[in-house]
C-alpha positions in Angstrom: -1.3 -36.6 25.2 -0.1 -33.8 23.0 -1.9 -30.6 22.2 -3.4 -31.8 19.0 -4.7 -35.0 20.7 -6.2 -32.9 23.5 -7.9 -30.5 20.9 -9.1 -33.5 18.9 -10.6 -35.1 22.0 -12.5 -31.8 22.7 -13.9 -31.7 19.2 -14.9 -35.4 18.9 -11.6 -36.2 17.4 -11.8 -33.6 14.7 -9.2 -30.9 14.0 -9.3 -27.8 11.8 -13.0 -28.1 11.3 -14.7 -25.9 8.7 -17.9 -26.0 6.8 -17.9 -26.3 3.0 -21.0 -26.1 0.8 -20.8 -29.8 0.2 -20.0 -30.9 3.8 -17.7 -30.6 6.8 -13.9 -30.5 6.4 -11.7 -31.7 9.3 -8.6 -33.7 10.2 -9.0 -36.9 12.1 -6.8 -39.7 13.3 -6.8 -42.7 11.0 -4.4 -45.7 11.3 -2.4 -43.7 13.8 -2.0 -40.7 11.6 -4.1 -37.5 11.1 -5.7 -37.3 7.7 -8.0 -34.7 6.2 -11.5 -35.6 5.0 -14.7 -34.0 3.9 -17.8 -35.6 5.3 -20.5 -35.0 2.7 -23.8 -33.5 4.0 -26.4 -36.3 4.2 -29.3 -34.1 3.3 -27.5 -33.2 0.0 -26.7 -36.8 -0.8 -30.4 -37.6 -0.9 -30.6 -35.4 -4.0 -30.0 -37.2 -7.3 -28.8 -33.9 -8.9 -26.3 -33.3 -6.1 -25.0 -36.9 -6.2 -24.4 -36.8 -9.9 -22.7 -33.4 -9.7 -20.4 -34.6 -6.9 -19.3 -37.6 -8.9 -18.6 -35.4 -11.9 -16.5 -33.1 -9.8 -14.6 -36.1 -8.3 -13.7 -37.2 -11.9 -12.7 -33.7 -12.9 -10.6 -33.2 -9.8 -8.2 -35.9 -11.0 -7.4 -33.8 -14.1 -6.8 -30.4 -12.5 -3.1 -29.5 -12.3 -2.4 -26.3 -10.3 -0.4 -25.8 -7.2 -3.3 -24.2 -5.4 -5.7 -27.0 -6.1 -6.3 -29.7 -3.5 -6.9 -33.3 -4.7 -8.9 -36.0 -3.0 -10.2 -39.5 -3.3 -13.9 -40.3 -3.0 -15.0 -42.9 -0.5 -18.3 -44.7 -1.4 -20.9 -46.1 0.9 -22.8 -49.4 0.3 -25.4 -47.5 -1.8 -22.7 -46.3 -4.2 -22.9 -42.7 -3.0 -19.9 -40.6 -2.2 -19.8 -40.5 1.6 -16.4 -38.9 2.2 -13.5 -37.3 0.3 -10.1 -38.2 1.6 -7.9 -35.2 1.0 -4.2 -35.3 -0.1 -1.5 -35.4 2.6 -0.8 -32.1 4.3 -1.9 -29.9 7.1 -4.6 -27.5 5.9 -7.0 -25.2 7.7 -9.5 -22.6 6.7 -8.6 -18.9 6.3 -11.2 -18.2 9.0 -9.4 -20.4 11.5 -6.0 -18.9 10.6 -7.3 -15.4 11.2 -8.9 -16.4 14.4 -5.7 -18.1 15.7 -3.3 -15.5 14.3 -5.0 -12.2 13.3 -1.6 -10.5 13.0 -0.8 -12.6 10.0 -2.4 -10.0 7.7 0.3 -7.6 8.7 3.1 -9.9 7.5 4.9 -8.6 4.5 3.3 -9.8 1.3 0.5 -11.8 2.9 -2.5 -9.9 1.4 -0.8 -9.4 -2.0 0.2 -13.0 -2.2 -3.3 -14.2 -1.2 -4.9 -12.2 -4.0 -2.2 -13.3 -6.5 -2.8 -16.9 -5.6 -6.6 -16.6 -5.9 -6.2 -15.0 -9.3 -3.8 -17.7 -10.5 -6.0 -20.6 -9.5 -9.2 -18.9 -10.6 -7.8 -18.0 -14.0 -6.7 -21.6 -14.4 -10.1 -22.9 -13.4 -11.8 -20.6 -15.8 -9.6 -22.0 -18.6 -11.0 -25.4 -17.7 -14.6 -24.1 -17.8 -14.9 -24.2 -13.9 -15.9 -21.5 -11.5 -15.4 -21.6 -7.8 -18.5 -19.4 -7.1 -18.0 -19.0 -3.3 -14.7 -17.6 -1.9 -15.3 -17.3 1.9 -13.0 -17.5 4.9 -14.5 -20.9 5.5 -14.1 -22.3 1.9 -10.6 -20.9 1.1 -8.1 -23.2 2.7 -4.5 -22.4 3.6 -1.5 -24.7 4.1 -0.1 -24.6 7.6 3.4 -23.1 7.6 3.6 -21.0 4.4 -0.1 -20.0 4.4 -0.4 -20.9 0.7 -4.0 -20.6 -0.5 -5.6 -23.8 -1.5 -9.1 -24.5 -3.0 -10.9 -27.8 -2.7 -14.5 -28.0 -4.1 -15.9 -25.7 -6.8 -19.5 -24.4 -6.9 -20.1 -24.4 -10.7 -20.6 -28.2 -10.5 -23.7 -27.6 -8.4 -25.4 -24.8 -10.3 -28.3 -27.1 -11.3 -29.4 -27.3 -7.7 -32.6 -25.3 -7.1 -31.8 -23.8 -3.7 -28.4 -22.0 -4.1 -28.9 -20.0 -0.9 -29.5 -23.2 1.0 -26.4 -24.8 -0.5 -24.2 -21.9 0.7 -26.0 -21.1 3.9 -24.3 -18.2 5.8 -21.7 -18.0 3.1 -24.3 -16.8 0.5 -23.1 -13.3 1.2 -19.9 -14.1 -0.6 -21.8 -15.4 -3.7 -22.7 -13.1 -6.6 -26.4 -12.1 -6.8 -26.8 -13.7 -10.3 -25.8 -17.1 -9.0 -28.3 -17.0 -6.2 -31.0 -15.8 -8.6 -30.1 -18.5 -11.3 -29.1 -15.8 -13.7 -26.3 -15.8 -16.4 -23.1 -17.1 -14.9 -19.7 -16.1 -16.2 -16.2 -15.2 -14.9 -17.5 -12.0 -13.2 -19.3 -14.1 -10.5 -15.9 -15.1 -9.3 -14.6 -11.5 -9.5 -17.5 -10.6 -7.1 -16.8 -13.4 -4.7 -13.0 -12.7 -4.6 -13.8 -9.0 -3.8 -16.1 -10.0 -1.0 -13.4 -12.4 0.4 -10.7 -9.7 0.3 -13.0 -7.3 2.1 -13.4 -10.0 4.8 -9.6 -10.3 5.0 -9.3 -6.5 5.5 -11.6 -6.6 8.5 -8.3 -7.5 10.3 -6.3 -4.7 8.7 -6.9 -1.3 7.2 -7.7 -1.4 3.5 -5.4 0.6 1.4 -6.7 3.0 -1.2 -5.8 0.9 -4.2 -7.6 -2.1 -2.7 -10.6 -0.1 -1.6 -11.3 1.3 -5.1 -10.7 -2.0 -6.8 -12.9 -4.0 -4.4 -15.7 -1.5 -4.7 -15.8 -2.1 -8.4 -15.3 -5.9 -8.1 -18.3 -6.2 -5.7 -20.7 -4.2 -7.8 -24.2 -5.7 -7.8 -24.4 -5.6 -11.6 -22.0 -7.9 -13.4 -21.4 -5.3 -16.2 -20.0 -2.9 -13.6 -17.4 -5.3 -12.4 -14.0 -6.3 -13.9 -14.4 -8.8 -16.6 -11.8 -11.2 -15.2 -9.9 -11.8 -11.9 -6.7 -10.9 -13.7 -8.2 -7.5 -14.6 -9.0 -7.0 -10.9 -5.4 -7.8 -10.0 -4.0 -5.5 -12.6 -6.2 -2.7 -11.4 -4.8 -3.0 -7.8 -1.2 -3.1 -9.2 -1.8 -0.2 -11.5 -3.3 2.1 -8.8 -0.5 1.2 -6.5 2.1 2.1 -9.2 0.3 5.3 -9.9 0.2 6.3 -6.3 3.8 5.4 -5.7 4.9 7.5 -8.7 2.7 10.4 -7.6 4.1 10.3 -4.1 7.7 10.3 -5.5 6.8 13.1 -7.8 5.4 15.2 -4.9 8.6 14.4 -3.1 10.7 15.6 -6.1 8.7 18.9 -6.3 9.3 19.4 -2.5 13.0 18.7 -3.1 13.0 21.2 -5.9 11.4 23.9 -3.7 13.9 23.2 -1.0 16.7 23.5 -3.5 15.3 26.8 -4.7 15.2 28.0 -1.0 18.8 27.0 -0.5 19.8 28.7 -3.7 18.1 31.9 -2.7 19.8 31.9 0.7 23.2 31.3 -0.9 22.9 34.1 -3.4 24.3 37.3 -1.9 22.0 40.3 -1.3 21.8 42.4 -4.4 23.8 45.7 -4.2 21.7 48.8 -4.2 22.2 50.8 -7.3 21.1 54.4 -8.2 20.0 53.6 -11.7 17.4 51.4 -13.3 18.5 49.4 -16.3 15.6 48.5 -18.6 15.2 44.8 -19.5 15.7 44.0 -23.2 12.4 43.8 -25.2 11.1 40.2 -25.5 10.6 39.7 -29.2 8.4 36.6 -28.7 6.1 38.2 -26.2 3.1 40.4 -27.0 2.7 41.9 -23.5 4.7 45.1 -24.5 2.7 45.7 -27.6 0.6 48.3 -25.8 3.2 51.0 -26.4 5.3 50.5 -23.2 9.0 50.9 -23.9 11.6 50.5 -21.2 14.0 52.9 -22.8 11.5 55.6 -22.4 12.4 55.7 -18.7 15.9 56.9 -19.5 18.7 56.8 -16.9 17.4 58.5 -13.8 19.3 59.2 -10.5 17.6 57.6 -7.5 18.1 60.9 -5.6 16.4 63.0 -8.3 13.5 60.6 -9.2 10.1 62.3 -9.4 6.8 60.7 -8.5 6.3 60.1 -12.2 9.7 58.3 -12.4 8.9 56.1 -9.4 5.5 55.2 -11.0 7.2 54.4 -14.3 9.7 52.2 -12.6 6.9 50.4 -10.8 5.1 49.8 -14.1 8.3 48.5 -15.6 8.8 46.0 -12.8 5.3 44.8 -13.1 5.7 44.3 -16.8 9.0 42.5 -16.3 7.3 40.1 -13.9 4.4 39.6 -16.2 6.7 38.7 -19.0 8.7 36.4 -16.7 5.5 34.6 -15.5 4.2 34.0 -19.0 7.5 32.7 -20.5 8.4 30.6 -17.4 5.0 29.1 -17.3 5.4 27.8 -20.9 8.8 26.3 -20.2 7.7 24.8 -16.8 4.7 23.2 -18.5 7.0 21.7 -21.2 9.5 20.4 -18.7 7.0 18.9 -16.2 5.2 17.2 -19.1 8.2 14.9 -19.4 7.4 13.2 -16.1 3.6 13.8 -15.9 2.5 11.3 -18.5 1.1 7.7 -18.4 4.3 6.1 -19.7 6.6 7.8 -17.3 4.3 7.0 -14.3 4.8 3.3 -15.0 8.6 3.6 -15.1 10.8 2.1 -12.4 11.8 4.0 -9.3 15.4 4.2 -10.6 14.3 5.8 -13.9 11.9 8.1 -12.0 14.7 9.3 -9.7 17.0 10.0 -12.6 14.4 11.9 -14.6 13.2 13.9 -11.6 16.7 15.1 -10.8 17.1 16.1 -14.4 13.8 18.0 -14.4 14.7 19.9 -11.2 18.0 21.0 -12.7 16.4 22.1 -16.0 13.7 24.1 -14.1 16.4 25.9 -12.1 18.4 26.8 -15.2 15.4 28.2 -16.9 14.5 30.2 -13.8 17.9 31.7 -13.5 18.2 32.6 -17.2 14.7 34.2 -17.5 15.1 36.0 -14.2 18.2 37.6 -15.3 16.7 38.6 -18.7 13.8 40.2 -16.8 16.1 42.0 -14.4 14.4 40.3 -11.4 16.2 39.6 -8.2 16.9 35.8 -7.7 14.6 35.8 -4.7 11.7 37.2 -6.6 12.3 35.0 -9.6 12.5 31.9 -7.3 9.2 32.9 -5.6 7.3 33.3 -8.8 8.8 30.1 -10.2 7.8 28.1 -7.1 4.2 29.3 -7.4 4.1 28.3 -11.1 5.6 24.9 -10.5 3.1 24.1 -7.7 0.1 25.2 -9.8 1.2 23.3 -12.9 2.0 20.2 -10.8 -1.5 20.2 -9.3 -3.1 20.6 -12.7 -1.2 17.7 -14.2 -1.9 15.5 -11.3 -5.6 16.2 -11.6 -5.5 15.4 -15.4 -3.7 12.1 -14.7 -6.3 11.2 -12.1 -9.2 12.0 -14.4 -7.7 10.0 -17.2 -7.3 6.8 -15.2 
């Protein structure tokens, strides 16, 4: 007796058991082979509404063409009621069973993203056919053994006419949108809610990333109008946030690289030679900071040995004015240069494009710093320090603007 046979014997011959709203799914040995069936709940079959809905779903199932849709054949009893559904060939188990047997599967590369992508694909298709799944739970979402491909079997929108929706879904009612349970208006947003609840359950086995956390919070809003309109919009929100975060992280890295380059540059520049004279910086024609009557040439050429207290004070004032001019002019240029990469279009560019543009931006910022620093007669160290402060402040401001505009 192999392992499957031993397990089947322990479970009354049933493998991979899971409860669906319409009945129990399991694999059982038939004619020497294991086949998957859904045994319909007897208490539901006594309802004329349910029996009619089930037959309608069986007919529609034949027409559904999607790689994530399971197909089945109804088996009737003597009364003409659907007693069982014989599921297509393959080994399928519930997501709940997969996670119980192998919780580490959520850490596999692409598992979570592929699961969400598959759910969005099949759900978008179902919506185009006027069908809604209603309840995505770890029990009702099936996976194919081996590649863990998501598979759906029965869909809840065929049974909306039943009075007791909570009774239909039982413990899985927590995965069903409130408006469904309260017999409210049903649209695509009920599936958005249920997918969000399902993904939250998946993340119980793994830490939820920021882009998923924010998207799922919106998807599972109690009010339909606060959710995403479609599953595709939910998927795009996750992808967009991830792209934005990746770009922001790369941009921060680029700024850090720029600051490191500035530090290396400052270390490589030789110490400035001490001079005995102060050479005034040329007047900045485009700046109005000197309009208060200060003129560098008024300082004249003064020997360092013979400088009076008045001369020292005048030199201090001159340096302060020179730094003020440098700050104002460099801030304008830094804002213009950083705006090239801090914009919505650039944030959605490829990593290769980002790297190329970031390097160009760093080089341009350095050239401007060197030119303006020389014009203001600042030492390279002082110019680099002021430039670094300005770059960091502008970067933080632009990051905040991008975040508020999302």
